BASEPA-219261 format. One record per atom (N, C-alpha, C, CB): y, x, z. Coordinates in pm, whole numbers. Glycine has a CB too. Example, Ala and Ser with C-alpha at 12.3 -4.5 7.8 and 13.67 -1.06 7.14 Angstrom:
<pts>
<pt py="-569" px="1319" pz="780"/>
<pt py="-450" px="1230" pz="780"/>
<pt py="-330" px="1320" pz="780"/>
<pt py="-447" px="1131" pz="905"/>
<pt py="-225" px="1285" pz="708"/>
<pt py="-106" px="1367" pz="714"/>
<pt py="3" px="1290" pz="787"/>
<pt py="-60" px="1408" pz="572"/>
</pts>
This chain:
<pts>
<pt py="-111" px="83" pz="37"/>
<pt py="-36" px="-25" pz="-18"/>
<pt py="127" px="125" pz="-32"/>
<pt py="-25" px="-215" pz="125"/>
<pt py="254" px="77" pz="-90"/>
<pt py="330" px="132" pz="-90"/>
<pt py="420" px="63" pz="5"/>
<pt py="355" px="158" pz="-201"/>
<pt py="489" px="198" pz="59"/>
<pt py="596" px="115" pz="149"/>
<pt py="764" px="78" pz="80"/>
<pt py="619" px="219" pz="295"/>
<pt py="856" px="62" pz="167"/>
<pt py="1015" px="54" pz="70"/>
<pt py="1031" px="107" pz="196"/>
<pt py="1121" px="-106" pz="-3"/>
<pt py="1002" px="177" pz="294"/>
<pt py="1123" px="165" pz="449"/>
<pt py="1229" px="252" pz="403"/>
<pt py="1058" px="240" pz="631"/>
<pt py="1252" px="403" pz="360"/>
<pt py="1388" px="463" pz="325"/>
<pt py="1463" px="419" pz="222"/>
<pt py="1380" px="586" pz="299"/>
<pt py="1409" px="258" pz="129"/>
<pt py="1489" px="229" pz="16"/>
<pt py="1548" px="87" pz="108"/>
<pt py="1393" px="208" pz="-153"/>
<pt py="1503" px="48" pz="186"/>
<pt py="1574" px="-51" pz="276"/>
<pt py="1661" px="26" pz="375"/>
<pt py="1471" px="-144" pz="356"/>
<pt py="1634" px="90" pz="451"/>
<pt py="1744" px="177" pz="575"/>
<pt py="1851" px="287" pz="445"/>
<pt py="1602" px="328" pz="733"/>
<pt py="1824" px="280" pz="325"/>
<pt py="1951" px="312" pz="285"/>
<pt py="1990" px="145" pz="228"/>
<pt py="1953" px="452" pz="162"/>
<pt py="1888" px="102" pz="175"/>
<pt py="2031" px="-88" pz="139"/>
<pt py="2073" px="-123" pz="268"/>
<pt py="1939" px="-293" pz="65"/>
<pt py="2060" px="-84" pz="401"/>
<pt py="2122" px="-149" pz="531"/>
<pt py="2213" px="10" pz="592"/>
<pt py="1965" px="-223" pz="663"/>
<pt py="2229" px="57" pz="571"/>
<pt py="2311" px="213" pz="567"/>
<pt py="2298" px="293" pz="679"/>
<pt py="2468" px="205" pz="556"/>
<pt py="2148" px="258" pz="660"/>
<pt py="2106" px="366" pz="852"/>
<pt py="2044" px="454" pz="775"/>
<pt py="1969" px="290" pz="1019"/>
<pt py="2062" px="596" pz="848"/>
<pt py="2062" px="709" pz="862"/>
<pt py="1931" px="750" pz="882"/>
<pt py="2144" px="739" pz="945"/>
<pt py="1898" px="857" pz="894"/>
<pt py="1749" px="893" pz="975"/>
<pt py="1752" px="878" pz="1074"/>
<pt py="1691" px="1007" pz="980"/>
<pt py="1902" px="983" pz="1166"/>
<pt py="1927" px="969" pz="1308"/>
<pt py="1918" px="836" pz="1349"/>
<pt py="2052" px="1020" pz="1345"/>
<pt py="2001" px="773" pz="1284"/>
<pt py="2011" px="656" pz="1340"/>
<pt py="1858" px="532" pz="1348"/>
<pt py="2133" px="606" pz="1255"/>
<pt py="1784" px="566" pz="1240"/>
<pt py="1643" px="541" pz="1288"/>
<pt py="1547" px="545" pz="1345"/>
<pt py="1604" px="546" pz="1267"/>
<pt py="1604" px="690" pz="1365"/>
<pt py="1509" px="773" pz="1508"/>
<pt py="1597" px="698" pz="1655"/>
<pt py="1542" px="1016" pz="1508"/>
<pt py="1721" px="698" pz="1691"/>
<pt py="1752" px="613" pz="1759"/>
<pt py="1706" px="482" pz="1804"/>
<pt py="1824" px="609" pz="1725"/>
<pt py="1712" px="390" pz="1699"/>
<pt py="1680" px="241" pz="1717"/>
<pt py="1558" px="260" pz="1749"/>
<pt py="1699" px="138" pz="1601"/>
<pt py="1439" px="314" pz="1692"/>
<pt py="1303" px="379" pz="1749"/>
<pt py="1270" px="443" pz="1829"/>
<pt py="1253" px="434" pz="1701"/>
<pt py="1355" px="491" pz="1874"/>
<pt py="1299" px="599" pz="1996"/>
<pt py="1185" px="675" pz="2020"/>
<pt py="1290" px="547" pz="2099"/>
<pt py="1221" px="712" pz="1845"/>
<pt py="1196" px="870" pz="1824"/>
<pt py="1285" px="997" pz="1779"/>
<pt py="1106" px="873" pz="1736"/>
<pt py="1198" px="1074" pz="1762"/>
<pt py="1271" px="1211" pz="1727"/>
<pt py="1331" px="1175" pz="1553"/>
<pt py="1136" px="1369" pz="1738"/>
<pt py="1415" px="1248" pz="1536"/>
<pt py="1462" px="1253" pz="1392"/>
<pt py="1363" px="1328" pz="1307"/>
<pt py="1602" px="1320" pz="1380"/>
<pt py="1296" px="1464" pz="1351"/>
<pt py="1201" px="1497" pz="1275"/>
<pt py="1036" px="1384" pz="1273"/>
<pt py="1186" px="1649" pz="1326"/>
<pt py="1064" px="1289" pz="1366"/>
<pt py="895" px="1196" pz="1336"/>
<pt py="959" px="1086" pz="1231"/>
<pt py="801" px="1087" pz="1518"/>
<pt py="1095" px="1097" pz="1244"/>
<pt py="1125" px="1020" pz="1071"/>
<pt py="1113" px="1028" pz="961"/>
<pt py="1207" px="1002" pz="1028"/>
<pt py="1140" px="1176" pz="963"/>
<pt py="1123" px="1301" pz="871"/>
<pt py="932" px="1289" pz="805"/>
<pt py="1162" px="1475" pz="996"/>
<pt py="917" px="1240" pz="887"/>
<pt py="753" px="1286" pz="879"/>
<pt py="724" px="1112" pz="873"/>
<pt py="665" px="1403" pz="1051"/>
<pt py="786" px="1030" pz="872"/>
<pt py="724" px="887" pz="826"/>
<pt py="773" px="862" pz="693"/>
<pt py="766" px="756" pz="922"/>
<pt py="866" px="909" pz="642"/>
<pt py="917" px="910" pz="565"/>
<pt py="843" px="1038" pz="404"/>
<pt py="1043" px="922" pz="648"/>
<pt py="776" px="1069" pz="429"/>
<pt py="718" px="1233" pz="346"/>
<pt py="525" px="1132" pz="439"/>
<pt py="828" px="1506" pz="469"/>
<pt py="528" px="1047" pz="470"/>
<pt py="400" px="1010" pz="447"/>
<pt py="430" px="887" pz="399"/>
<pt py="304" px="1016" pz="558"/>
<pt py="574" px="771" pz="378"/>
<pt py="599" px="687" pz="265"/>
<pt py="561" px="756" pz="108"/>
<pt py="755" px="651" pz="276"/>
<pt py="622" px="914" pz="89"/>
<pt py="639" px="947" pz="-59"/>
<pt py="517" px="990" pz="-112"/>
<pt py="742" px="1054" pz="-85"/>
<pt py="422" px="991" pz="54"/>
<pt py="287" px="970" pz="-89"/>
<pt py="165" px="939" pz="-47"/>
<pt py="245" px="1109" pz="-184"/>
<pt py="204" px="795" pz="-27"/>
<pt py="156" px="600" pz="-13"/>
<pt py="64" px="604" pz="61"/>
<pt py="95" px="501" pz="-150"/>
<pt py="47" px="685" pz="159"/>
<pt py="-28" px="746" pz="301"/>
<pt py="9" px="571" pz="408"/>
<pt py="94" px="953" pz="388"/>
<pt py="-119" px="502" pz="422"/>
<pt py="-91" px="412" pz="490"/>
<pt py="-24" px="475" pz="624"/>
<pt py="-206" px="331" pz="503"/>
<pt py="44" px="257" pz="716"/>
<pt py="132" px="300" pz="822"/>
<pt py="80" px="184" pz="867"/>
<pt py="293" px="332" pz="812"/>
<pt py="66" px="115" pz="980"/>
<pt py="37" px="95" pz="1070"/>
<pt py="112" px="-89" pz="1068"/>
<pt py="78" px="222" pz="1163"/>
<pt py="33" px="-154" pz="1097"/>
<pt py="99" px="-276" pz="1116"/>
<pt py="217" px="-246" pz="1194"/>
<pt py="13" px="-377" pz="1181"/>
<pt py="224" px="-228" pz="1330"/>
<pt py="274" px="-252" pz="1379"/>
<pt py="383" px="-170" pz="1441"/>
<pt py="212" px="-298" pz="1413"/>
<pt py="360" px="-15" pz="1374"/>
<pt py="453" px="25" pz="1343"/>
<pt py="525" px="-31" pz="1232"/>
<pt py="431" px="124" pz="1339"/>
<pt py="525" px="-31" pz="1116"/>
<pt py="554" px="-135" pz="1015"/>
<pt py="669" px="-285" pz="1112"/>
<pt py="362" px="-196" pz="950"/>
<pt py="577" px="-274" pz="1220"/>
<pt py="678" px="-434" pz="1264"/>
<pt py="790" px="-389" pz="1352"/>
<pt py="582" px="-574" pz="1371"/>
<pt py="747" px="-263" pz="1399"/>
<pt py="887" px="-197" pz="1505"/>
<pt py="976" px="-97" pz="1360"/>
<pt py="800" px="-40" pz="1692"/>
<pt py="952" px="-101" pz="1251"/>
<pt py="1066" px="-54" pz="1203"/>
<pt py="1150" px="-123" pz="1105"/>
<pt py="1038" px="51" pz="1160"/>
<pt py="1086" px="-293" pz="1109"/>
<pt py="1147" px="-361" pz="1018"/>
<pt py="1233" px="-437" pz="1144"/>
<pt py="1045" px="-450" pz="905"/>
<pt py="1180" px="-507" pz="1258"/>
<pt py="1342" px="-493" pz="1378"/>
<pt py="1390" px="-412" pz="1371"/>
<pt py="1351" px="-489" pz="1525"/>
<pt py="1339" px="-249" pz="1363"/>
<pt py="1476" px="-164" pz="1368"/>
<pt py="1574" px="-167" pz="1261"/>
<pt py="1449" px="-26" pz="1379"/>
<pt py="1548" px="-198" pz="1128"/>
<pt py="1597" px="-270" pz="1005"/>
<pt py="1662" px="-335" pz="990"/>
<pt py="1549" px="-319" pz="952"/>
<pt py="1664" px="-435" pz="1077"/>
<pt py="1686" px="-589" pz="1089"/>
<pt py="1614" px="-679" pz="954"/>
<pt py="1866" px="-616" pz="1091"/>
<pt py="1523" px="-675" pz="955"/>
<pt py="1469" px="-745" pz="817"/>
<pt py="1310" px="-756" pz="827"/>
<pt py="1512" px="-648" pz="670"/>
<pt py="1281" px="-844" pz="750"/>
<pt py="1133" px="-809" pz="740"/>
<pt py="1032" px="-744" pz="691"/>
<pt py="1097" px="-862" pz="725"/>
<pt py="902" px="-746" pz="777"/>
<pt py="774" px="-649" pz="731"/>
<pt py="776" px="-651" pz="577"/>
<pt py="613" px="-707" pz="790"/>
<pt py="754" px="-830" pz="511"/>
<pt py="746" px="-791" pz="410"/>
<pt py="794" px="-749" pz="304"/>
<pt py="715" px="-825" pz="397"/>
<pt py="906" px="-749" pz="337"/>
<pt py="1026" px="-648" pz="256"/>
<pt py="1050" px="-501" pz="272"/>
<pt py="1160" px="-692" pz="289"/>
<pt py="972" px="-485" pz="308"/>
<pt py="920" px="-346" pz="369"/>
<pt py="837" px="-274" pz="245"/>
<pt py="810" px="-374" pz="516"/>
<pt py="677" px="-343" pz="216"/>
<pt py="585" px="-342" pz="172"/>
<pt py="590" px="-449" pz="41"/>
<pt py="501" px="-356" pz="275"/>
<pt py="737" px="-495" pz="-38"/>
<pt py="677" px="-515" pz="-126"/>
<pt py="803" px="-491" pz="-280"/>
<pt py="604" px="-658" pz="-86"/>
<pt py="746" px="-472" pz="-385"/>
<pt py="798" px="-468" pz="-470"/>
<pt py="929" px="-516" pz="-494"/>
<pt py="733" px="-495" pz="-524"/>
<pt py="1015" px="-451" pz="-540"/>
<pt py="1142" px="-525" pz="-610"/>
<pt py="1117" px="-618" pz="-691"/>
<pt py="1225" px="-446" pz="-686"/>
<pt py="999" px="-607" pz="-759"/>
<pt py="980" px="-710" pz="-911"/>
<pt py="954" px="-855" pz="-824"/>
<pt py="803" px="-657" pz="-1045"/>
<pt py="881" px="-879" pz="-691"/>
<pt py="745" px="-942" pz="-678"/>
<pt py="836" px="-1051" pz="-686"/>
<pt py="629" px="-919" pz="-549"/>
<pt py="809" px="-1175" pz="-678"/>
<pt py="868" px="-1353" pz="-628"/>
<pt py="803" px="-1379" pz="-516"/>
<pt py="829" px="-1498" pz="-737"/>
<pt py="837" px="-1425" pz="-405"/>
<pt py="842" px="-1436" pz="-284"/>
<pt py="854" px="-1597" pz="-253"/>
<pt py="949" px="-1347" pz="-236"/>
<pt py="761" px="-1725" pz="-288"/>
<pt py="854" px="-1884" pz="-314"/>
<pt py="823" px="-1940" pz="-183"/>
<pt py="794" px="-2010" pz="-458"/>
<pt py="886" px="-2025" pz="-104"/>
<pt py="909" px="-2074" pz="34"/>
<pt py="818" px="-2244" pz="18"/>
<pt py="1114" px="-2081" pz="71"/>
<pt py="768" px="-2300" pz="99"/>
<pt py="700" px="-2396" pz="85"/>
<pt py="806" px="-2472" pz="32"/>
<pt py="627" px="-2439" pz="196"/>
<pt py="944" px="-2434" pz="24"/>
<pt py="1085" px="-2577" pz="33"/>
<pt py="1116" px="-2534" pz="-105"/>
<pt py="1260" px="-2567" pz="174"/>
<pt py="983" px="-2410" pz="-233"/>
<pt py="1052" px="-2412" pz="-414"/>
<pt py="1172" px="-2313" pz="-322"/>
<pt py="1129" px="-2630" pz="-527"/>
<pt py="1223" px="-2267" pz="-273"/>
<pt py="1309" px="-2144" pz="-263"/>
<pt py="1270" px="-1966" pz="-328"/>
<pt py="1322" px="-2140" pz="-105"/>
<pt py="1245" px="-1949" pz="-397"/>
<pt py="1238" px="-1771" pz="-373"/>
<pt py="1299" px="-1666" pz="-289"/>
<pt py="1274" px="-1715" pz="-472"/>
<pt py="1201" px="-1592" pz="-244"/>
<pt py="1328" px="-1491" pz="-151"/>
<pt py="1291" px="-1395" pz="-164"/>
<pt py="1362" px="-1497" pz="0"/>
<pt py="1479" px="-1350" pz="-271"/>
<pt py="1443" px="-1131" pz="-253"/>
<pt py="1398" px="-1068" pz="-173"/>
<pt py="1543" px="-1028" pz="-242"/>
<pt py="1426" px="-954" pz="-254"/>
<pt py="1359" px="-845" pz="-120"/>
<pt py="1448" px="-791" pz="-23"/>
<pt py="1292" px="-705" pz="-174"/>
<pt py="1633" px="-825" pz="-38"/>
<pt py="1667" px="-837" pz="82"/>
<pt py="1696" px="-987" pz="146"/>
<pt py="1771" px="-755" pz="88"/>
<pt py="1575" px="-1034" pz="146"/>
<pt py="1574" px="-1226" pz="247"/>
<pt py="1706" px="-1287" pz="256"/>
<pt py="1528" px="-1224" pz="446"/>
<pt py="1730" px="-1313" pz="78"/>
<pt py="1807" px="-1449" pz="10"/>
<pt py="1731" px="-1515" pz="-9"/>
<pt py="1881" px="-1453" pz="-108"/>
<pt py="1832" px="-1629" pz="-42"/>
<pt py="1725" px="-1775" pz="-94"/>
<pt py="1748" px="-1853" pz="-94"/>
<pt py="1629" px="-1822" pz="-56"/>
<pt py="1715" px="-1798" pz="-247"/>
<pt py="1765" px="-1879" pz="-401"/>
<pt py="1691" px="-2060" pz="-438"/>
<pt py="1688" px="-1748" pz="-558"/>
<pt py="1763" px="-2113" pz="-418"/>
<pt py="1670" px="-2198" pz="-487"/>
<pt py="1620" px="-2186" pz="-650"/>
<pt py="1729" px="-2322" pz="-469"/>
<pt py="1494" px="-2250" pz="-671"/>
<pt py="1440" px="-2216" pz="-780"/>
<pt py="1534" px="-2261" pz="-886"/>
<pt py="1309" px="-2264" pz="-789"/>
<pt py="1556" px="-2361" pz="-866"/>
<pt py="1624" px="-2441" pz="-981"/>
<pt py="1756" px="-2411" pz="-1093"/>
<pt py="1663" px="-2546" pz="-913"/>
<pt py="1775" px="-2269" pz="-962"/>
<pt py="1911" px="-2220" pz="-1055"/>
<pt py="1874" px="-2069" pz="-1067"/>
<pt py="2087" px="-2244" pz="-971"/>
<pt py="1733" px="-2039" pz="-1077"/>
<pt py="1722" px="-1916" pz="-1164"/>
<pt py="1694" px="-1947" pz="-1324"/>
<pt py="1600" px="-1824" pz="-1104"/>
<pt py="1745" px="-1833" pz="-1374"/>
<pt py="1693" px="-1886" pz="-1539"/>
<pt py="1587" px="-1717" pz="-1519"/>
<pt py="1875" px="-1900" pz="-1727"/>
<pt py="1522" px="-1708" pz="-1625"/>
<pt py="1428" px="-1606" pz="-1650"/>
<pt py="1465" px="-1590" pz="-1780"/>
<pt py="1280" px="-1633" pz="-1624"/>
<pt py="1408" px="-1443" pz="-1779"/>
<pt py="1459" px="-1352" pz="-1894"/>
<pt py="1313" px="-1281" pz="-1976"/>
<pt py="1572" px="-1216" pz="-1817"/>
<pt py="1232" px="-1275" pz="-2132"/>
<pt py="1151" px="-1239" pz="-2136"/>
<pt py="1200" px="-1133" pz="-2233"/>
<pt py="1062" px="-1323" pz="-2147"/>
<pt py="1162" px="-1011" pz="-2232"/>
<pt py="1231" px="-907" pz="-2340"/>
<pt py="1125" px="-902" pz="-2470"/>
<pt py="1252" px="-730" pz="-2264"/>
<pt py="1191" px="-916" pz="-2562"/>
<pt py="1093" px="-1015" pz="-2697"/>
<pt py="992" px="-862" pz="-2713"/>
<pt py="1221" px="-1084" pz="-2911"/>
<pt py="1005" px="-747" pz="-2709"/>
<pt py="974" px="-640" pz="-2720"/>
<pt py="783" px="-670" pz="-2711"/>
<pt py="1064" px="-548" pz="-2607"/>
<pt py="780" px="-698" pz="-2595"/>
<pt py="640" px="-753" pz="-2531"/>
<pt py="501" px="-807" pz="-2563"/>
<pt py="666" px="-832" pz="-2479"/>
</pts>
């Protein structure tokens, strides 16, 4: 499973030092976490939950691709940054080269 911790931290404007402080770990531990992420190594759900809380996001936002679409029971689409968009307001474009 590929995670997007570093990307989400950057989107939220959270530095490695700030993330370390929020998680109660050392700066070098955050560097190791990013290294593990870059290698595609698995990170435990408990760790992902702590990181999500520290970044004020949901766990699914750390593990989904920007191109994946998650719908709610109400018919809304949830974007990777947590916004809800009514499905009826979306327009889809298709690449004619495919």
